[in-house]
N, C-alpha and C positions, 0 to 999 in steps of 0.2 A: 375717785381715785386720785392720788396724787400724781402727778405724772414726771413720768422716771427722770436722771439727770441725768439718763445715759441714751445715745442715740443708734440701735439695736439695727446690724444691715441687714433682715429680714429677708427683703426682695429684691438686692440688688448682689452681684458678685464682680461688681467693677470696681477694680480695685482703687482707683481715680478718683470715683466718684465715695466710697469710701470714708480716703485720708483727706479732700477737698471740702466734705460737710462733717469733718471730724465724729463718725460715728465710730462704733466701736471697731480695733482690729488685734488680735491676737498676734502675733508679733514673729513671721518664722522665716525674718531675712537672713536669720546666718546660714540657717541648710539650703534656704536658694542659692546663695552668694558662695556657700561648697561647689555646688550642684553644677552650677554655674561656671566655674571655674577649678573641674578637678573632671568632668566627662565634657563627652561631646556628645553624647546620646542619652539620655536618660527615659524610661519607661517607669509608668507608675499605676500601679490597678486599687484602688480605692471604691466601694458603693458609691453610689447617684447620694446628690448631698452632702458629701462627706465634704467640700475645700476645694476639690479637685479644677472647678473653673477662678475660682478665685485665685489659687498659686499660678495658674497659666499668666490670666492678667497680671501679677505682680512682677512673674519675667516680664513679660512684655514692658512694663512700665521701665525695669531695671535696662533691658537692653534696650531701649530708647531711650536711655538716660534720661531720666526723668528726674533727675536729682532731690529737686524739691517736692517732691510725693512723700520721700524716705527719710525727711528732716526726722530725728528720735528716734529711729529705728535700729536694728540692730547693726543694718549693715554700713551704716553709716561710719561704724568703727573699721570695718572693715575693705570698703574700697575706699582706694585716693587715688584713682583715676577712672572717671565717668566717661564711656565710649558709646556713643548712640551707635544700634544697627539698624539693619532693616529688617523687618519683623511682619512675617507671613505665619497670621495666627487662622486656623481652621478649625469651628467648634463646627464638628459634627453631631451634635444633638438638632441642627436646624432638621436636619434629615428623620426625626423622631416619625412625625406625622406624613412622610409619604406612604402612599401608598402602590408606586408603580415604579418598574424601573426608568420611565422619562422624568418620575418627579424626582427620583434620588440622583439623573443625571444631570436636569436642570437645578439641582441645588449648590451640587459641586463647582458648577459650570459658571454658576452666579457667581460663587467667589472667586476663583481664577480671573474671571473679568472684571471681578472690582481692583485685582490686583495688577493685572496688566494696565486697567486704564491709568492706577495712579502711581507705577515705574513706568509707562511709556510702553510697553515692550507691546511689541503683534504678534497676535493669536492667529499661528502656522501650519495648527495644527489638533485635528477632533480627537484623536487618543489622549486621555488625561496624563498618563507616565509621563508621554512626549513634550506636551503641554505645559507643565509642571518643568521638569528641565528649563528648558526652552526660557522659561523662566524668571527661574534663580541663576543660568547665565547670563542673560539680561539683566537683571542686576548686579550680577558682579561686578559684570565687566562696565556695567556706568557708572554704578555706586563706587566702586573700588572695595566694598564691603564686604564681609563675608554677610551670609543671609543666616539671622536665625528661625527658626521653625516651629511653632507651637500646633501641635495636632490634638484637642480634647475631643472628649470621649471617641476615640474612634473606630472602638467597637457597635455605635449605636446602629448604622443599616443592618448587619450582622445579626446583633442581638434580636430587632426587632423581626428578621427571618429564619429566625434559626429552622425551622422545621418545614419552610416553602424551599423545598429542593432546589424547584427552579429558576426563579428570582434570588436565591439565596448564590448561586453560581453566577447567574448575570455578577449579583455583587461583588465575588470573588474578582473575576476577571475586572470589572470595571475599577475594582482599587487596586489590585494586586501591582500595575504598574504604577500608580500614583503615587503608593507607599516604596516600591522599589527604589522610587529615582529618592528616597532619604538616602541609601548606603551608595548608587551609584553617584552620584553629586556629591562625595564628601567635600569634594577642596571649596566646593562654592559655599560652603557650612557653617559657622561659628558655633550654633550650640541647637541641636534638635530635645522636644518633648511632646512626650506624648503621654498622655493616658489615657484609662478605658476601667470599665470593671472586670474583663477576663480577657483571656490573649489566645488570637485566633493560630492553629499551627498551621491551616493554608495561604496565609497572609504572608509578602515575602519580611516583613516589616520584621518578624522574628527568627525566622529559618535563615534567613541570609547576614543579620544585623548581629555578627561573631562580636562586637563591640557595642554592645547596648548593655547598657547598665542601668537594670532593670532592680529597684530598690522596693521592690514593694513589698518584700518581707526580711528588712534589713532593722538591726534595730535602731541604727544610728538614726533611720528617719522617720521608726514609725509611729511621733507625733505628728508631720509634716504637716500632714490633714487633720480637721479635729481640734478637739481642746482637749488636752492635758492635767490629771488630776493635781498636776506643779502648778501648771496656768490660771486652775479654778482657785487655789490655793490662795494661791499670788497676787498675779494682776488682776483677776476678776473677784479678787474679796469682794472689794464695795458692791460689785455686781450682784451679788449672794446676800450680803447684807441687807439691802432693799431690795429684793426677791421677798427673803426671809419677814422684814418686815410688812410689807405688801398682805402679806400670806397670816399673819401674824404667829408666827411659828418662830425659835428662835435659828440662831443661822446653822448650829450643828443638827436641825431638824434638817434646816432646807438642804444640808449639805447630803443626808441621808436621802432624802425623798429627789434630789435630783441625779445621786448615783443611783438606783432602785430602777430609775425612768429610762434613764438615757446613755449611764458609762456603761463599761463592761468590754468594749471592743480591744481588741489587740490583736494586731499585723506580724509579730515574729516572735521568735524564743522568748526572748528576754524585751518583748513591747511595755513601753510604756502603757501605760492606763489612759484609756482615751473615751472623751465624750459625745455624741452624736451632734456635732455643731448646730447643725440647722436647728433639732429640738431644744438645744440649750436655749440660744439664741430668743426664740419661740415662747418658750417657755420664762424666761426675761421680760421679754417683751409685753405679752399678754399677763405678768402675775400670774400664773395659774399652771397645774398639773397636768394640761391637754399632749394626748399622744398624737405628735405630726406626719409617726413614720412614711404610713401611707399615702401624705400628703403628695411626696414626691411621684407618685406616677408609677410605683414598683406590681403593682397588684397585678397589675395584667398581663403584663408581661411574665410573672412568677407564674402564676394559673396556667398561661398555656405551652410553659412552659413543663410544670405539672402535672398538665396532663397527656403526656408521654410516659408518666411513669404513677403506678400504683400513687393515689395523692394524699393517701394517707402516711406513705412514706417523707413526708414533708418534715415532719415532728417523731419520725423514728431517730433523727441525728445529731437529738439533745441528749447531748453527754456522748458521741461516739468517740471510742481510741482509733485515730486513724494514723498510716503515715502520711507526710505530707504528699508526696504524688498522684495520695487519692484523692488529695481536696483542689489542688492544683491545677489539676491538668486544666486543657479545653475543654471551657463548653461540650464542644461539636461531637469532643470523642468519648464525652463519658455516657456510662452506661447506670447510671443512679445520677440523683438531683442533687445528690453530695455539694459537686461543684460548685455548683450555681447559686445553690443557698449559703455559702461561706463565701464565694466572692460578689455577690451583692448583699451582703451582710445580714445574712439571715441566722448566721453562724459564727462563732470567732473563735480564736483558741483560747481556751482555757486554764491550758498548763499544754507543757512539755517535756516528756522525761527524755534525758540524754541518754541514761542507759540503754533504753527498748528505741529511744529515735521514733516514740512517737506520740502523739500531739492528742487532747482531747478538744472536741469543741461543742458548744452549747452557743443557746438562743444569746445573746449578750445581753437582755434590759428584759423590762416589763413591760417596754415602748412594741418591741419588736415580737414581743410572747401575745397581748393581745393581737397587737396589728394582725399576726398570723394563723390564729384563732379565731376572731371576727370573720378574717378572708376565706378559711376553710371550710369553718363550719354548715354553714348552708351548702355548699357542697357536696363535706362528706354526709351529714345529719337530717337535711333539706330543712334548716330550721332556720328564721329571719335571725336578724339583728336583734330587730327589739322583743323577740322570746329570749334571744342570751343574756339582755340586759334587763330583762323581766326577773328571773333565775337566780341571776347576781346580785342583784336589791333586795330579792326576799335570802337568800343566803347572809350576804351581809349583814343583814339589821338580825337575823337570828343570833350569828355569830359574837356581835356588838353587846347581844343581851346575854354572852356566855353559852346556849342553848345551841348546841350541836345538834341534837336531836331535833327542833323544829329545819335548822336548817338541809338534815339530811334528808328531809319529808320534803322539804319542796324540791332539791335535787330530784327524788325521787316522781313527783309526779310532773318534772322537767321530761324524765327519760322516757315517762311512759306513755306523751305524747310523739316519740320516734316513731316514722313511718317504718314499718316489718319491712318494705322492700330496700332499705338502705345499705342490708346488709343479704349478700347473693346466696341464693340454694348453696353454691357450690363450699362459700363460705360457714358458713352456717355447720356443715355436715363437716369439717375440719375444726376439729377440737382447739387445736394451736391457733389458727386464725381466727377461731370465735372469741376465743380469752382476749386474744389482741386488739378488736373491736373493742370488746367493754374497758380494755385499760387507756386505749385511744382515748373511748368516750370521759372518763372520769377525769383523764391527763387534762385534754379542754375542758372541760366544766369549772375545774377548779384553779385553772390557767389564770380565765375570768377574770377569776376573783381581783387576782393581783392588782385590777385600779382603784380595788376599796381598801383591802386589808394586807396585810403581809403575809403569801402566799409560796412558800417553797415547792412549786411540784418537781418531784424528782425526775429523768431521764424513765421513760415506760421501758427500758433495757432492760431493770432488773434490778434497781436497788429502790431504796426508803421510799415510799410512795410524795404521802401528803405534809406538810407542817405549814398549820397557819396559825397567825400572831396576832393577835388583837390586843389592847394597850393592858387589858387584866390576863389574858388566856392565851396559852399555847396547845394547840392541839396535835397531838402526832397522832395520823390514819395510815392503816396496810389496809390496801385491797387483795380481795380474794376473788377469785371468778369457779364455779362450781365446789367450792368448799366451804372451811369452818368460820366462825366468828372466832374460837378458840385457840383454831388454828394461826392465824392472823393475829391476833393480841400476843400468842406465844411469839412469835418472828419481830416483834416489837420490843418484846422484854430478850429476846434470844439474842437478838440483835444487837443491842443498849439503845435501840434510837430515842428514847428520849432522856437519855443519861446525859447530853448534850447539851442541856435543855434544867436540869435541875437547881441551880443554886443560880438562875433566872430571876426566881423574884414575883415571878406571876403562876398561877394556878395551870400545871400543866396536866392535861387530859388527854388518854390512848383510846384507840379508838379502831378497831374492827369492822369493817366492813364486806358484805357479800353479794356479791351478786350472783342470781341465776341466769343461764342462760338459755333454759325451759319456760322460764316468768316474763324474760328479757330485762328483767329490772331489779335493783335493788331488792334485796328478799332478806338482810338481817344486816343487824348492825348491834356492836356491844360499847357501851360506852364503861373505860373503867379510870377511876385517878390514877395520882402517881404512886400510890402504895398497892396497886393492884386490885383493888376491892369496885365491884360492880355498883355503878349510879344507874346504869338505866340498860336495857335489853330490847330490843325491837325483833319480833320475827313474824312475817307478813307470812308463812307457808304453814306456819299452827296458828293460827287464830284462838 
């Protein structure tokens, strides 16, 4: 494989290293300049691996006056006088692997000690808030300059211990004074930039900083992290073309592939279209279509969080319509998993209705959908990833041969091996919950296909069910539990589910699929052509 012309920063978030070594850098410095010179306190929430740390390091280089690193970037047309400031950069992700309070205290103390030594400050207190205050005052008085404070991933300690009430309370007490200093010592501060995934209402950082500029849902800054569609179309166009060449597809096909796998993020009402930067750059660098979302280590914390709710609820919110305060509330106050799913990037804003002030949230792309399904499948259905991959391969082979019946037969075999005890007796005796289980099962099974074929899996909240696309076929499926295939097919026709594909040029097939809760499996399907003529009908109840 020919070596790429570009160096992609797939293993570093250090701005200085990226610029000095000539790695690809997507220029956000105009927005950085606006924030640095328009506000004093700024907070940005974004999912992990979305470029927050790179942005923090860019702010750091800017305020340290490293002008040479910004040559050729947008900020050079904006900044006329480069001033240097002392910068205190706290990366709280270093606490990710701490297991007890002593570990957390030691990690924070080490960072403070480093800056005390750097600026010649004498440690005069043990309490972190007081110690931080004395450090800021000392730097201001000895340097005669206001201090820049950058706190990256501020919420890491709390998120790792959301349900460890005793340790969480200790952490709140330990950090409350530290963060409160940011408000009380405003006279010593030039600029404060804080990032995280969520916001914790019981920390003074939000309750007391009434002048904190929360830019997380601002249209103006929706593209400050990540790769926007415009950036992919313009400055990254050569990268896409090289990527397409390596995959032996056209550039237009490469754009479709990238959008399907890594696009879909929207962070405000009129958000720019944003791609996951970590995933796109890894795909470019590896010249592949792999999924990288769960490499960031988010699955464990997600499952810890979901374990305090009915775990199937994680997929209930794909397509949900809610108000802003339902998904932007602090996670520690939430009575559903929806806020963490949104704030962690498992859900994103799909649309906004100005009249009703309601947002539609959806899983952003195939990468996240497959990662979430792969993560939940073994827990919900007690099946391994190998089982999942096996059924996906069998179904895909059948679909590529235009044989929907064979694909459904493979799925039926997969369902037959699911242990009975995955559904509790209480759930089984409740018709609505029994139906929800099978809707969830088919939702997850068809979602897995997205890695191979183009599958549109609609929300299990009640809209059109499944549309599968290959190069030659479009299959429109409607699923029913304890019902008839005739009713399923009638719904396809009555609701016009197949109409959008009539002019596509591919062969359109309609299929009704029925599951019997008594038999605990698919028991019927009927496959019709576009005109409604029956191609094949299977009935396992009346052989």
